[in-house]
ZAMARGU-4260 file (C-alpha; in steps of 0.2 Angstrom, whole numbers, plus 5000, padded with zeros to 4 digits):
<rodrens>
0) 4953/4866/4941 | 4963/4867/4959 | 4953/4854/4965 | 4963/4841/4952 | 4978/4845/4965
5) 4983/4829/4975 | 4979/4835/4990 | 4967/4848/4988 | 4952/4846/4999 | 4937/4856/5002
10) 4943/4862/5018 | 4962/4867/5008 | 4954/4875/4995 | 4946/4888/5008 | 4960/4891/5015
15) 4971/4894/5000 | 4959/4907/4995 | 4962/4916/5009 | 4982/4917/5001 | 4973/4921/4983
20) 4975/4905/4976 | 4959/4899/4967 | 4966/4893/4951 | 4982/4880/4949 | 4991/4896/4940
25) 4987/4907/4955 | 4996/4893/4964 | 5011/4891/4954 | 5012/4909/4955 | 5012/4910/4971
30) 5032/4911/4974 | 5041/4908/4989 | 5046/4925/4999 | 5064/4919/5003 | 5075/4903/5003
35) 5084/4896/5019 | 5098/4886/5012 | 5104/4873/5024 | 5123/4869/5027 | 5130/4862/5041
40) 5137/4875/5053 | 5155/4876/5061 | 5150/4879/5077 | 5169/4883/5083 | 5169/4899/5073
45) 5148/4903/5077 | 5144/4921/5083 | 5134/4921/5101 | 5117/4919/5099 | 5120/4916/5078
50) 5108/4904/5070 | 5114/4887/5067 | 5111/4871/5059 | 5119/4856/5065 | 5117/4838/5062
55) 5121/4822/5072 | 5116/4809/5083 | 5103/4807/5099 | 5111/4803/5115 | 5102/4804/5127
60) 5084/4802/5132 | 5072/4819/5131 | 5064/4825/5146 | 5051/4838/5146 | 5045/4851/5157
65) 5027/4858/5157 | 5027/4875/5161 | 5009/4880/5160 | 4994/4869/5149 | 5000/4881/5134
70) 5022/4880/5135 | 5032/4865/5138 | 5052/4864/5138 | 5059/4848/5129 | 5078/4844/5131
75) 5089/4831/5126 | 5109/4831/5121 | 5116/4827/5104 | 5132/4822/5096 | 5137/4834/5082
80) 5155/4831/5076 | 5167/4828/5091 | 5153/4841/5103 | 5139/4836/5112 | 5126/4849/5113
85) 5112/4852/5125 | 5096/4854/5112 | 5080/4865/5121 | 5063/4867/5111 | 5048/4871/5118
90) 5028/4868/5113 | 5038/4849/5105 | 5033/4838/5119 | 5025/4826/5105 | 5042/4819/5095
95) 5049/4815/5115 | 5045/4797/5108 | 5055/4798/5090 | 5071/4806/5098 | 5078/4789/5105
100) 5095/4787/5107 | 5104/4785/5093 | 5092/4792/5080 | 5100/4805/5066 | 5095/4823/5066
105) 5095/4841/5059 | 5094/4854/5071 | 5090/4873/5067 | 5091/4885/5082 | 5102/4900/5090
110) 5119/4893/5098 | 5127/4898/5114 | 5146/4893/5115 | 5145/4899/5134 | 5135/4886/5139
115) 5134/4875/5123 | 5119/4874/5121 | 5105/4876/5105 | 5088/4884/5107 | 5081/4875/5093
120) 5066/4879/5081 | 5064/4865/5071 | 5070/4847/5069 | 5072/4835/5055 | 5074/4817/5056
125) 5088/4815/5045 | 5105/4820/5040 | 5111/4835/5033 | 5118/4833/5014 | 5135/4837/5009
130) 5129/4849/4994 | 5119/4862/5003 | 5099/4860/5001 | 5089/4876/4998 | 5073/4876/5006
135) 5058/4889/4999 | 5047/4899/5013 | 5032/4903/5009 | 5018/4916/5016 | 5004/4908/5026
140) 4991/4908/5037 | 4981/4899/5050 | 4977/4883/5046 | 4991/4879/5034 | 5009/4879/5034
145) 5025/4883/5024 | 5027/4864/5022 | 5009/4859/5016 | 5010/4872/5001 | 5027/4867/4997
150) 5020/4849/4995 | 5002/4856/4986 | 5014/4864/4973 | 5025/4847/4969 | 5009/4840/4967
155) 5003/4853/4955 | 5020/4853/4946 | 5020/4832/4944 | 5006/4837/4931 | 5005/4843/4912
160) 5007/4860/4912 | 4998/4874/4904 | 5010/4889/4905 | 5009/4906/4894 | 5023/4912/4891
165) 5023/4932/4889 | 5043/4936/4883 | 5042/4937/4866 | 5055/4924/4857 | 5068/4940/4853
170) 5072/4943/4871 | 5070/4925/4877 | 5086/4923/4866 | 5095/4941/4869 | 5094/4939/4888
175) 5098/4919/4885 | 5082/4915/4897 | 5077/4899/4905 | 5063/4893/4898 | 5047/4898/4908
180) 5043/4881/4914 | 5059/4875/4920 | 5060/4893/4929 | 5042/4888/4940 | 5050/4871/4942
185) 5067/4880/4948 | 5057/4894/4961 | 5047/4880/4968 | 5061/4868/4967 | 5079/4876/4968
190) 5092/4864/4960 | 5107/4877/4964 | 5107/4896/4970 | 5114/4901/4952 | 5100/4894/4942
195) 5089/4898/4956 | 5095/4917/4952 | 5094/4914/4933 | 5075/4909/4937 | 5071/4924/4948
200) 5077/4938/4935 | 5068/4928/4919 | 5050/4930/4930 | 5055/4948/4936 | 5059/4954/4918
205) 5043/4946/4914 | 5031/4955/4925 | 5040/4972/4920 | 5037/4967/4903 | 5019/4964/4904
210) 5017/4979/4915 | 5029/4992/4904 | 5018/4985/4888 | 5001/4989/4893 | 5006/5008/4900
215) 5016/5010/4883 | 5000/5005/4876 | 4991/5017/4887 | 5001/5029/4884 | 5002/5029/4865
220) 4980/5025/4865 | 4978/5043/4874 | 4989/5054/4865 | 4978/5049/4850 | 4963/5053/4859
225) 4951/5068/4856 | 4943/5076/4869 | 4931/5092/4871 | 4934/5110/4860 | 4933/5123/4874
230) 4930/5140/4876 | 4937/5147/4893 | 4934/5165/4898 | 4951/5169/4904 | 4943/5185/4911
235) 4933/5177/4924 | 4944/5163/4928 | 4959/5179/4934 | 4943/5187/4941 | 4939/5170/4951
240) 4958/5169/4958 | 4958/5186/4961 | 4943/5185/4973 | 4951/5172/4983 | 4954/5174/4999
245) 4974/5169/4999 | 4985/5171/4988 | 4991/5155/4977 | 5009/5149/4978 | 5020/5149/4961
250) 5018/5130/4961 | 5001/5131/4961 | 5000/5145/4949 | 5010/5135/4939 | 5000/5120/4939
255) 4983/5130/4936 | 4991/5137/4920 | 4995/5119/4913 | 4978/5113/4916 | 4971/5128/4909
260) 4982/5124/4894 | 4977/5106/4894 | 4959/5111/4895 | 4960/5123/4878 | 4968/5109/4869
265) 4960/5100/4859 | 4969/5084/4865 | 4961/5073/4879 | 4968/5078/4895 | 4978/5063/4905
270) 4987/5075/4922 | 4993/5070/4938 | 4993/5084/4950 | 5007/5077/4962 | 5009/5088/4980
275) 5015/5085/4998 | 5001/5085/5010 | 4994/5101/5014 | 5003/5109/4999 | 4985/5115/4991
280) 4981/5103/4977 | 4961/5104/4980 | 4959/5122/4977 | 4970/5119/4960 | 4956/5106/4957
285) 4943/5117/4960 | 4947/5130/4950 | 4950/5118/4936 | 4930/5113/4941 | 4927/5130/4938
290) 4934/5131/4921 | 4928/5116/4916 | 4908/5124/4922 | 4913/5141/4912 | 4917/5130/4894
295) 4896/5123/4901 | 4902/5104/4905 | 4899/5095/4921 | 4913/5089/4934 | 4914/5074/4944
300) 4926/5072/4960 | 4930/5056/4966 | 4937/5055/4983 | 4942/5038/4991 | 4931/5041/5009
305) 4916/5049/5014 | 4923/5060/5025 | 4934/5067/5012 | 4920/5068/4999 | 4909/5077/5012
310) 4924/5090/5016 | 4927/5093/4999 | 4909/5096/4995 | 4910/5108/5011 | 4924/5117/5003
315) 4914/5117/4985 | 4898/5125/4993 | 4908/5140/5001 | 4919/5144/4987 | 4907/5145/4973
320) 4894/5153/4982 | 4884/5164/4970 | 4893/5158/4954 | 4876/5151/4949 | 4885/5132/4951
325) 4872/5118/4955 | 4883/5106/4967 | 4876/5089/4974 | 4886/5076/4985 | 4883/5059/4980
330) 4889/5045/4992 | 4882/5026/4998 | 4874/5032/5012 | 4861/5043/5003 | 4842/5037/5003
335) 4835/5030/4989 | 4825/5045/4983 | 4838/5057/4986 | 4850/5046/4974 | 4835/5045/4960
340) 4836/5062/4961 | 4854/5065/4958 | 4853/5053/4944 | 4841/5063/4937 | 4849/5080/4938
345) 4864/5075/4933 | 4857/5066/4916 | 4846/5082/4913 | 4863/5093/4916 | 4855/5101/4930
350) 4866/5098/4940 | 4886/5106/4935 | 4896/5098/4948 | 4895/5082/4959 | 4907/5074/4973
355) 4906/5059/4980 | 4913/5039/4984 | 4913/5026/4972 | 4895/5028/4972 | 4900/5040/4957
360) 4904/5025/4945 | 4888/5016/4948 | 4879/5009/4932 | 4864/5021/4938 | 4874/5035/4937
365) 4873/5044/4917 | 4881/5064/4914 | 4874/5075/4901 | 4890/5082/4897 | 4902/5076/4907
370) 4918/5084/4903 | 4931/5084/4918 | 4935/5068/4930 | 4945/5070/4945 | 4952/5056/4956
375) 4958/5061/4974 | 4970/5051/4982 | 4971/5042/4964 | 4981/5027/4971 | 4969/5021/4981
380) 4957/5015/4967 | 4961/5001/4957 | 4965/5006/4938 | 4948/4997/4934 | 4937/5010/4948
385) 4945/5026/4938 | 4942/5019/4924 | 4925/5017/4922 | 4923/5034/4930 | 4933/5040/4913
390) 4920/5032/4902 | 4905/5040/4910 | 4907/5052/4896 | 4913/5056/4879 | 4930/5058/4880
395) 4932/5068/4898 | 4948/5077/4902 | 4956/5069/4918 | 4965/5076/4933 | 4972/5064/4946
400) 4976/5071/4962 | 4989/5060/4974 | 4997/5066/4992 | 5007/5052/4992 | 5025/5062/4980
405) 5034/5050/4969 | 5054/5053/4964 | 5053/5061/4949 | 5062/5045/4940 | 5049/5033/4945
410) 5035/5044/4943 | 5042/5046/4924 | 5042/5027/4920 | 5027/5023/4929 | 5017/5036/4925
415) 5023/5039/4908 | 5005/5040/4901 | 5005/5056/4911 | 5006/5073/4912 | 5012/5079/4930
420) 5011/5095/4939 | 5021/5097/4956 | 5017/5107/4968 | 5031/5106/4981 | 5030/5125/4990
425) 5018/5127/5005 | 5005/5139/5006 | 5014/5156/5016 | 5013/5155/5036 | 5015/5136/5036
430) 5027/5131/5050 | 5036/5117/5048 | 5028/5102/5059 | 5040/5098/5076 | 5043/5078/5073
435) 5050/5069/5090 | 5050/5051/5091 | 5047/5042/5111 | 5051/5027/5118 | 5034/5020/5128
440) 5043/5021/5145 | 5043/5040/5138 | 5026/5043/5139 | 5023/5054/5154 | 5033/5066/5142
445) 5022/5065/5129 | 5006/5067/5140 | 5014/5083/5147 | 5016/5087/5129 | 4998/5084/5125
450) 4992/5091/5139 | 5003/5110/5133 | 4991/5109/5118 | 4975/5107/5125 | 4978/5123/5137
455) 4982/5132/5121 | 4964/5126/5117 | 4973/5115/5103 | 4964/5099/5098 | 4975/5082/5095
460) 4973/5066/5085 | 4979/5050/5095 | 4982/5034/5079 | 4980/5016/5085 | 4984/5003/5072
465) 4973/4991/5075 | 4954/4992/5080 | 4954/4974/5092 | 4965/4965/5102 | 4976/4952/5094
470) 4984/4937/5101 | 4999/4938/5090 | 5002/4958/5089 | 5004/4967/5107 | 4997/4982/5098
475) 4987/4997/5109 | 4969/4996/5101 | 4958/5011/5102 | 4945/5004/5115 | 4962/5002/5125
480) 4970/5021/5120 | 4955/5028/5125 | 4955/5020/5143 | 4973/5029/5144 | 4968/5045/5139
485) 4950/5046/5148 | 4963/5042/5164 | 4976/5056/5158 | 4961/5067/5154 | 4944/5063/5154
490) 4939/5074/5166 | 4943/5091/5159 | 4943/5085/5139 | 4932/5076/5127 | 4938/5062/5117
495) 4932/5052/5103 | 4933/5037/5092 | 4934/5035/5077 | 4937/5019/5066 | 4934/5010/5049
500) 4919/4997/5056 | 4908/5013/5064 | 4893/5015/5052 | 4894/5033/5041 | 4883/5042/5053
505) 4895/5037/5068 | 4910/5040/5058 | 4902/5059/5051 | 4895/5062/5069 | 4912/5061/5078
510) 4921/5071/5064 | 4908/5085/5066 | 4911/5086/5086 | 4930/5085/5082 | 4928/5102/5070
515) 4917/5110/5081 | 4929/5107/5096 | 4916/5098/5104 | 4930/5081/5106 | 4945/5088/5110
520) 4955/5072/5108 | 4949/5061/5091 | 4958/5043/5095 | 4957/5036/5075 | 4964/5022/5064
525) 4971/5026/5048 | 4954/5032/5043 | 4960/5050/5044 | 4977/5049/5034 | 4968/5055/5018
530) 4961/5075/5017 | 4955/5078/5034 | 4956/5095/5038 | 4953/5101/5054 | 4965/5119/5059
535) 4965/5118/5075 | 4973/5103/5076 | 4989/5106/5082 | 4996/5088/5086 | 4994/5070/5081
540) 5003/5056/5090 | 5007/5039/5083 | 5007/5022/5092 | 5017/5008/5085 | 5025/5019/5074
545) 5036/5008/5069 | 5021/4996/5059 | 5019/5011/5046 | 5029/5015/5031 | 5037/5033/5031
550) 5025/5040/5017 | 5010/5032/5028 | 5017/5043/5041 | 5021/5057/5032 | 5003/5058/5026
555) 4998/5056/5044 | 5009/5071/5050 | 4998/5080/5036 | 4983/5080/5047 | 4991/5094/5057
560) 5002/5109/5051 | 4983/5117/5041 | 4986/5134/5049 | 5000/5146/5056 | 5000/5139/5072
565) 5017/5128/5076 | 5011/5110/5076 | 5017/5094/5082 | 5021/5077/5075 | 5024/5061/5090
570) 5028/5046/5087 | 5029/5032/5100 | 5041/5017/5094 | 5052/5004/5105 | 5060/5000/5090
575) 5066/5007/5070 | 5072/5021/5080 | 5085/5025/5066 | 5074/5024/5051 | 5059/5035/5060
580) 5072/5050/5064 | 5069/5053/5045 | 5053/5063/5050 | 5063/5071/5064 | 5071/5078/5049
585) 5062/5083/5036 | 5043/5089/5031 | 5048/5086/5015 | 5036/5074/5006 | 5047/5070/4990
590) 5062/5067/5003 | 5053/5055/5015 | 5045/5046/5000 | 5062/5044/4993 | 5069/5036/5009
595) 5054/5025/5009 | 5057/5020/4992 | 5075/5014/4997 | 5071/5006/5012 | 5053/4997/5008
600) 5050/4997/4990 | 5036/5002/4978 | 5021/4996/4989 | 5022/5007/5003 | 5020/5023/4989
605) 5008/5015/4977 | 4994/5009/4990 | 4981/4993/4987 | 4987/4981/4972 | 4970/4983/4965
610) 4964/4976/4951 | 4973/4981/4935 | 4987/4990/4945 | 5006/4983/4949 | 5002/4968/4956
615) 5019/4959/4955 | 5023/4942/4964 | 5042/4945/4962 | 5046/4961/4954 | 5049/4977/4966
620) 5048/4993/4956 | 5063/5001/4965 | 5074/4986/4969 | 5072/4980/4951 | 5072/4996/4942
625) 5085/4993/4930 | 5079/4978/4926 | 5060/4988/4922 | 5069/5000/4912 | 5076/4987/4901
630) 5059/4982/4900 | 5052/4998/4895 | 5064/4999/4881 | 5061/4983/4874 | 5042/4984/4876
635) 5041/5002/4869 | 5047/4994/4854 | 5039/4979/4851 | 5024/4988/4853 | 5030/4999/4841
640) 5031/4985/4826 | 5022/4969/4834 | 5003/4980/4834 | 4997/4965/4827 | 5005/4949/4835
645) 4995/4937/4845 | 5005/4939/4860 | 5005/4960/4861 | 4985/4955/4859 | 4986/4941/4872
650) 4994/4954/4883 | 4984/4968/4880 | 4964/4959/4879 | 4961/4969/4898 | 4969/4984/4895
655) 4962/4989/4879 | 4944/4990/4890 | 4954/5003/4903 | 4958/5013/4887
</rodrens>
């Protein structure tokens, strides 16, 4: 129990839970996100405003100046070597009585050689040791400091540790890995840089070995799954394709063919349909549902948001009109009687296709003969959510859709248990979206460009990262943005607001007004990131763009450019212009994701870290790709030869439920 650790009372326990720490195991695997190496700085060779670490003796009595109620400035002089340095530090007046002349201290901060002063961020009451000290730095939340976390973990390490090691002995010997307990102690209390590196390498390998072991198991298990034997009338499929009001692209046709072949085989389909925003994945998925209907089975399409589920439902009703197909929309907002009626019709088979949110996987839902499960924006659902849906049928075929293109090398490794169909070509007539980065001081130009689009009868998305004011982050929120837009356009155009804290009814009403052009400017959080399709919207303006990953920006950009009109994406940011310029240079989602991978690692590409997904404490898919490949090779070999091994069973005890 975590309460057994000295220094953890009820209040600290609650704070630790905010950091995802509930057990001693959680605590021990809460690794530092960086380390500070404390070694003496030679001020003679320091560059202006560089970080400096100096130690010495206080020479003068500290003076405190109160700038206002919340801000004070303390200053004193200290001798370090042959230099007398003036030290400034803010909001540390409480240290004044400890900073007596003759006191030995270490000061960390920014040194300015021009006036021989140092603006301190920290003061320690001791001198530096000759051997550099490596200090861990932990992520924190309000109410707990990195020092407090370090102390608590130190107390936990004093106890007898019960640690499970998931690296087989053969690989521990092969790579000369440190003992696991020694590694954990080294990560939290580093003794030397080289040993710390070894501990980090060992921990990353273990995380990736376990992950790849599970992936390989799922792949092997999937390959052995027998699906449905189907008889799909190919002539009806071809006739349906000819009835479409547009011609499918080469990549769409190729994907349709691959899915048709999968559905026609006895082996269970497990396919990822990967395509850029606006590339036309949805129509391919709906064609798959039609093929499934022709073979006499039910289909379920799960979307991450109600807005997207409603949109899919409307498209399906329109596309399948006159085909004798019964379609239902199942979301959390339905009344109890409406849900009950849908449950009954799904169970007796009178509903052929159902689209909805996670309501599709509630215990009350039973299908008569579920043959095809489609998950839209699959990275937004956890493994268990996706698994619960596919386990609603006996062995339904599985199709995952993702508009977050993943570089092929990574996709083959991470989604090695799936076949992958890629849609790269855009539907004919679609133009590249013109993207431009502006600074906040150029806002007048932005408003002028917005006005041009509005004069042409078009609509605009305006994206704000936050809903509420934050004292720490100086960001535009939806309310502040609405005020700005009202000032600029409120007399001539209607402005709506959409964010996650609104009720489902409010969201639907706002989106409906935008779809029908009753609202010309929609101010929104990233609620609109996925799938929302309003053809008349030709501009998206994204505030504080530097706070988003490139892949997220590309997803947001994909809300426009959904017709043959020229569309625009405006990114407003005073920071990271070089990174954001990538968005100006390309509309290719695969190129954007490749750059994002280089810059940010896997986090932004693969969405929310939910149960069973890539929850790595140290490893990073991109930075540690060479370790991942080694772990993949080792885990595949180990699984082949040790399927009944106790270690294998321990690693796979949860994942077996997901297959």
